[in-house]
C-alpha positions as CSV (number, residue, x, y, z in Angstrom):
1,M,-61.6,-151.1,40.7
2,S,-62.3,-147.3,40.8
3,D,-61.4,-145.1,37.9
4,A,-58.6,-143.6,39.6
5,D,-57.2,-147.0,40.9
6,C,-57.3,-148.4,37.2
7,L,-55.4,-145.3,36.1
8,A,-52.9,-145.5,38.7
9,E,-52.6,-149.4,38.1
10,A,-51.9,-148.8,34.6
11,E,-49.1,-146.2,35.4
12,R,-47.6,-149.0,37.3
13,I,-47.5,-151.3,34.5
14,Q,-46.5,-148.8,32.2
15,R,-43.3,-148.0,34.2
16,L,-42.6,-151.7,34.0
17,L,-43.0,-151.9,30.2
18,A,-41.1,-148.5,29.4
19,E,-37.9,-150.3,31.1
20,Q,-37.8,-152.9,28.7
21,A,-39.5,-151.3,25.6
22,A,-36.3,-150.6,23.7
23,R,-34.8,-154.3,24.2
24,H,-38.0,-155.8,23.0
25,D,-38.2,-153.5,19.9
26,R,-34.4,-154.4,19.1
27,E,-34.8,-158.1,19.8
28,T,-38.3,-158.3,18.2
29,S,-39.3,-160.1,21.6
30,L,-42.6,-160.5,23.5
31,P,-42.9,-158.0,26.4
32,D,-43.2,-160.9,28.9
33,E,-43.1,-158.8,32.0
34,G,-46.2,-157.1,30.6
35,F,-48.0,-160.4,30.1
36,E,-46.8,-161.4,33.7
37,A,-48.1,-157.9,35.5
38,M,-51.4,-158.1,33.6
39,A,-52.0,-161.8,34.4
40,R,-51.8,-160.7,38.1
41,S,-53.5,-157.1,37.6
42,P,-57.2,-156.5,38.5
43,L,-57.0,-154.4,35.3
44,N,-57.2,-157.1,33.0
45,T,-60.9,-157.6,34.1
46,A,-61.7,-154.1,34.7
47,L,-64.4,-153.9,31.7
48,L,-65.8,-157.1,33.0
49,E,-66.0,-155.4,36.4
50,G,-68.0,-152.3,34.9
51,A,-65.2,-149.8,34.0
52,S,-66.3,-147.2,31.8
53,W,-65.2,-147.1,28.2
54,L,-63.3,-143.8,29.1
55,T,-61.4,-145.3,31.5
56,F,-60.6,-148.3,29.2
57,G,-59.4,-145.9,26.6
58,R,-57.2,-144.0,29.1
59,V,-55.7,-147.3,30.4
60,V,-54.7,-148.1,26.8
61,S,-52.9,-144.9,26.2
62,I,-51.0,-145.1,29.5
63,L,-50.1,-148.6,28.4
64,S,-49.2,-147.6,25.2
65,R,-47.0,-144.6,26.4
66,G,-44.6,-147.1,28.1
67,S,-44.9,-149.5,25.2
68,A,-46.9,-149.2,22.0
69,S,-46.3,-152.8,21.2
70,F,-47.9,-154.0,24.6
71,G,-50.6,-151.4,24.3
72,T,-51.6,-153.1,21.0
73,L,-51.1,-156.5,22.4
74,W,-53.4,-155.9,25.3
75,L,-56.2,-154.5,23.2
76,M,-56.4,-157.3,20.9
77,H,-56.5,-159.8,23.8
78,Q,-59.2,-157.7,25.4
79,G,-61.4,-157.4,22.1
80,S,-60.9,-161.3,21.2
81,G,-61.1,-162.2,24.9
82,L,-64.4,-160.7,25.9
83,A,-65.9,-162.1,22.5
84,F,-66.7,-165.0,25.1
85,L,-69.9,-163.1,26.4
86,A,-71.5,-163.7,22.8
87,L,-71.1,-167.5,23.0
88,P,-74.4,-169.3,23.0
89,E,-74.1,-171.6,25.8
90,P,-74.2,-170.1,29.7
91,A,-72.0,-173.0,30.9
92,L,-69.5,-172.2,28.2
93,V,-69.8,-168.4,28.9
94,A,-68.9,-169.2,32.7
95,S,-66.0,-171.6,31.6
96,F,-64.3,-168.8,29.5
97,H,-65.1,-166.0,32.2
98,D,-63.0,-168.2,34.5
99,R,-60.2,-168.7,32.1
100,F,-60.2,-165.1,31.1
101,R,-59.8,-164.2,34.9
102,Q,-57.1,-166.8,35.4
103,G,-54.9,-164.9,33.0
104,A,-55.4,-166.9,29.6
105,W,-54.6,-165.1,26.8
106,F,-56.6,-164.5,23.5
107,G,-55.4,-163.7,20.1
108,N,-57.3,-161.9,17.1
109,A,-57.2,-163.9,14.1
110,L,-59.3,-162.2,11.7
111,S,-57.3,-160.6,8.9
112,E,-56.9,-162.7,6.0
113,P,-53.7,-162.3,3.7
114,T,-56.0,-160.7,1.1
115,S,-58.6,-159.1,3.1
116,G,-57.2,-155.9,3.3
117,N,-59.3,-153.7,5.7
118,M,-62.3,-155.8,5.2
119,F,-61.3,-158.3,8.1
120,L,-65.2,-158.8,8.9
121,M,-65.8,-160.3,5.6
122,P,-63.8,-163.5,5.3
123,H,-63.2,-165.0,2.0
124,Q,-62.0,-168.4,3.2
125,E,-64.5,-170.8,3.2
126,A,-64.9,-173.6,5.8
127,R,-66.7,-176.9,5.0
128,R,-69.2,-178.5,7.0
129,A,-67.8,-181.4,9.6
130,E,-68.9,-183.3,12.5
131,G,-69.3,-180.7,15.4
132,G,-69.1,-177.8,13.1
133,W,-66.7,-176.7,10.2
134,R,-63.2,-177.4,9.4
135,L,-61.1,-174.5,8.1
136,S,-57.9,-174.7,6.0
137,G,-56.3,-171.4,5.3
138,A,-54.3,-168.3,6.7
139,K,-54.7,-165.5,9.2
140,R,-52.3,-162.8,9.5
141,F,-51.0,-160.0,11.8
142,V,-52.0,-162.0,14.7
143,S,-50.6,-159.9,17.4
144,G,-49.0,-162.1,20.4
145,S,-50.1,-165.3,18.7
146,E,-47.2,-167.5,20.1
147,R,-48.7,-166.4,23.8
148,A,-52.3,-167.1,23.0
149,S,-54.2,-170.1,24.0
150,Y,-57.3,-169.0,22.2
151,L,-58.3,-167.4,19.2
152,L,-61.1,-165.1,17.6
153,T,-61.5,-166.3,14.0
154,N,-63.9,-166.2,11.0
155,A,-64.5,-168.0,8.2
156,V,-67.6,-168.3,5.4
157,C,-69.7,-170.8,6.5
158,D,-72.6,-172.0,4.2
159,G,-72.3,-168.7,2.3
160,Q,-72.1,-166.5,5.3
161,P,-69.4,-164.9,7.7
162,A,-69.3,-166.6,11.0
163,F,-67.3,-165.9,13.9
164,F,-65.7,-168.5,16.5
165,L,-63.4,-168.5,19.6
166,I,-61.3,-171.5,19.3
167,D,-58.4,-173.3,20.7
168,K,-55.2,-172.8,19.4
169,D,-54.2,-176.3,19.1
170,D,-51.9,-178.4,16.9
171,S,-53.8,-178.0,13.8
172,I,-52.6,-174.1,13.9
173,R,-49.1,-173.4,12.7
174,V,-47.3,-170.1,13.7
175,E,-44.7,-169.0,10.7
176,D,-42.6,-166.5,12.0
177,V,-42.5,-163.5,9.6
178,W,-42.6,-160.6,12.0
179,D,-39.6,-158.6,10.8
180,T,-41.2,-155.1,10.7
181,L,-40.5,-151.1,10.8
182,G,-42.6,-150.6,14.1
183,M,-44.6,-152.5,16.7
184,R,-41.9,-154.9,16.7
185,A,-42.6,-156.5,19.9
186,T,-46.1,-157.5,19.0
187,R,-44.8,-160.3,17.0
188,S,-47.9,-160.3,14.9
189,Q,-47.3,-163.5,12.9
190,L,-48.9,-165.4,10.1
191,L,-51.0,-168.3,11.3
192,H,-51.7,-171.5,9.0
193,F,-55.0,-173.4,9.8
194,Q,-54.9,-176.9,8.6
195,D,-58.4,-178.7,8.9
196,T,-59.0,-176.5,12.2
197,L,-62.2,-177.4,13.8
198,L,-64.5,-174.3,14.2
199,P,-67.0,-175.8,16.7
200,E,-70.7,-175.0,16.2
201,S,-70.9,-174.8,20.1
202,R,-68.1,-172.0,19.8
203,R,-70.2,-169.8,17.1
204,L,-70.3,-166.2,18.3
205,R,-73.7,-164.5,18.5
206,L,-72.1,-161.0,18.1
207,D,-74.1,-157.9,18.1
208,P,-72.7,-155.4,15.8
209,S,-74.4,-152.6,17.7
210,Q,-72.8,-153.3,20.7
211,P,-69.2,-151.5,21.4
212,N,-66.0,-153.5,20.9
213,P,-63.0,-152.7,22.7
214,I,-60.5,-152.7,19.8
215,A,-62.6,-150.0,17.6
216,L,-62.8,-147.8,20.7
217,G,-59.1,-148.4,21.8
218,L,-57.0,-148.0,18.5
219,P,-57.0,-144.0,18.8
220,W,-55.8,-144.1,22.2
221,I,-52.6,-146.3,21.1
222,S,-51.8,-143.5,19.2
223,I,-52.5,-141.0,21.7
224,G,-50.3,-142.9,24.1
225,I,-47.3,-142.8,21.5
226,A,-48.3,-139.2,20.9
227,E,-47.9,-138.5,24.9
228,A,-44.7,-140.3,25.0
229,A,-43.3,-138.1,21.9
230,L,-44.3,-134.9,23.5
231,A,-43.0,-136.0,27.2
232,F,-39.4,-136.5,25.3
233,A,-39.4,-133.4,23.1
234,I,-40.1,-130.9,26.3
235,P,-37.1,-131.8,28.5
236,Y,-34.8,-132.5,25.6
237,A,-35.7,-128.7,24.3
238,R,-34.8,-127.3,27.6
239,E,-31.7,-129.4,28.1
240,R,-30.2,-129.3,24.6
241,K,-27.7,-126.5,24.3
242,L,-26.1,-125.2,21.0
243,P,-22.8,-123.3,20.8
244,P,-21.4,-120.9,20.5
245,E,-23.9,-119.1,23.0
246,N,-24.5,-122.3,24.8
247,R,-28.6,-121.6,24.8
248,A,-31.0,-124.2,25.1
249,I,-32.8,-124.8,21.7
250,A,-36.0,-124.3,23.9
251,E,-35.3,-120.3,23.1
252,M,-35.8,-120.9,19.5
253,Q,-39.0,-119.6,18.1
254,W,-39.2,-122.5,15.7
255,V,-38.8,-124.9,18.8
256,Q,-41.4,-122.9,20.7
257,F,-43.7,-123.2,17.7
258,S,-43.1,-126.9,17.2
259,V,-43.7,-127.8,20.8
260,A,-47.1,-125.6,20.7
261,E,-48.2,-127.6,17.6
262,M,-47.5,-130.8,19.3
263,S,-49.5,-129.8,22.0
264,L,-52.2,-128.7,20.0
265,R,-52.6,-131.8,17.9
266,L,-52.4,-133.9,21.0
267,E,-55.1,-132.2,23.0
268,A,-57.3,-132.1,19.6
269,A,-57.0,-136.0,19.4
270,R,-57.3,-136.8,23.0
271,A,-60.7,-134.6,23.1
272,L,-62.1,-136.6,20.1
273,A,-61.2,-139.7,21.8
274,M,-62.9,-138.8,25.1
275,R,-65.7,-137.7,23.1
276,A,-66.2,-140.9,21.4
277,A,-65.7,-142.8,24.5
278,I,-68.1,-140.9,26.7
279,A,-70.7,-141.4,23.5
280,T,-70.0,-145.0,23.9
281,D,-70.5,-145.2,27.7
282,Q,-73.8,-143.2,26.9
283,R,-74.7,-145.5,23.9
284,E,-75.2,-142.5,21.8
285,P,-76.5,-143.6,18.4
286,D,-73.3,-142.0,16.5
287,F,-70.6,-143.6,18.7
288,P,-69.5,-145.5,15.8
289,V,-68.8,-142.7,13.7
290,L,-67.2,-140.9,16.5
291,Q,-64.9,-144.0,17.1
292,M,-63.9,-143.8,13.6
293,Q,-63.3,-140.0,13.3
294,A,-61.0,-140.4,16.5
295,K,-58.9,-142.8,15.0
296,V,-58.4,-140.8,11.9
297,V,-57.2,-137.7,13.9
298,A,-55.3,-139.7,16.6
299,N,-53.2,-141.9,14.0
300,E,-52.5,-138.6,12.1
301,A,-51.6,-136.6,15.2
302,A,-49.3,-139.4,16.1
303,V,-47.3,-139.4,12.9
304,A,-47.2,-135.5,13.1
305,I,-45.9,-135.1,16.7
306,T,-43.3,-137.8,16.7
307,T,-42.1,-136.3,13.3
308,A,-41.8,-132.9,14.8
309,A,-39.8,-134.6,17.9
310,M,-37.4,-136.2,15.7
311,E,-36.7,-133.0,13.8
312,L,-36.4,-131.4,17.4
313,A,-34.0,-133.9,18.3
314,G,-32.1,-133.7,15.0
315,G,-29.2,-136.3,14.4
316,S,-29.3,-137.6,17.8
317,G,-33.0,-138.4,17.4
318,Y,-32.1,-140.9,14.5
319,M,-29.9,-142.8,16.9
320,R,-31.3,-145.5,18.7
321,S,-30.0,-144.3,21.9
322,L,-33.0,-142.0,22.2
323,P,-36.7,-143.5,22.3
324,I,-37.9,-140.9,19.6
325,E,-37.0,-143.2,16.6
326,R,-39.1,-145.8,18.0
327,Y,-42.1,-143.9,18.7
328,L,-41.9,-142.6,15.1
329,R,-41.6,-146.4,13.7
330,D,-44.7,-147.2,16.1
331,A,-46.7,-144.3,15.3
332,M,-46.5,-145.1,11.4
333,S,-48.4,-148.4,12.2
334,G,-51.7,-146.7,13.3
335,P,-52.7,-145.4,9.8
336,L,-52.0,-148.8,8.5
337,M,-54.3,-150.6,11.0
338,A,-57.6,-151.7,9.8
339,W,-59.7,-149.5,9.3
340,S,-57.1,-147.0,7.4
341,P,-57.9,-143.3,7.3
342,A,-58.6,-143.6,3.7
343,V,-61.1,-146.4,4.4
344,I,-62.6,-144.3,7.1
345,R,-63.0,-141.3,5.0
346,D,-64.6,-143.2,2.1
347,F,-67.2,-144.7,4.6
348,L,-67.9,-141.6,6.6
349,G,-68.0,-139.5,3.3
350,K,-70.8,-141.5,1.9
351,A,-72.5,-142.0,5.5
352,L,-72.7,-138.4,5.8
353,L,-74.1,-137.9,2.2
354,G,-76.7,-140.6,2.8
355,L,-75.1,-142.8,0.3
356,Q,-74.6,-145.8,2.6
357,P,-74.9,-146.7,6.4
358,P,-71.7,-146.5,8.4
359,P,-69.8,-150.1,8.7
360,P,-70.5,-152.4,11.6
361,Q,-68.2,-152.4,14.5
362,A,-65.0,-154.4,14.5
């Protein structure tokens, strides 16, 4: 697919997602129409076919504009699923390549209940067993875990962090804990592993210097939410009229200033995310740092823009009949996703001051 075709296809799926986003948020249900549309779409394999990282990021923002939950689900699927490229055996790579193309869904099961932002440094130890290792423990925030057939997971093996692409088999139990403020349709459940086999043949040979879809895509989720909020705010300001003059609130200076500020924040976030994506495409040495910077700016822009849009809508915006309250709740998740802005600022400050290198890619 060309870049233009990718973006057009993303817009098509975005419209399907937007129609049902409020219902899935209310019911805490998975957006099945998104899964079904993506399974039939060439967009699902666009990165495999050579799409640029910039195009990929823009696709994530478009999907997230329709449903931030599905944008998150798809991003985690892409980041976990494409890990098959790091499998050691060519025959196994080819097998997973076929499964990915056929629409199999992958989940990201890296975060441990006590790991915080350090999801690349597992604490749970796996024991040696025939064919690999056995893991008993738990992983949390596994988006779309009920839909996933395969999981990217990790454990401490012989004293070292190790990453595996495994089947979600009967040794893995899903605990329904997902009752959250926002991102309700991701159903990011808690998984319990009971003597789960981590096959040596599925141990990944990850190269931390290579780009990862999740690290690049996280800023674009926030950008998509911010785009949706601004797209709501502008027509609402034009259409909402107040007595006694029956004038549109768009004529009020504070509203004009608010909309202008929203636009400035969004363009700044988008520009930095694009800069990070272009640097990733060109493999510039500082692309990991730019991705982290882009996440902080986009996360904070989405919270500010959705908050401003809520203020503009007033009491009506607080009602579920308008989408802005959902945008605001979803925006709040961005700063909570690893790495959080506080952790990124800590890493960046130390790296820029020469106190430590930046962290490896997610």
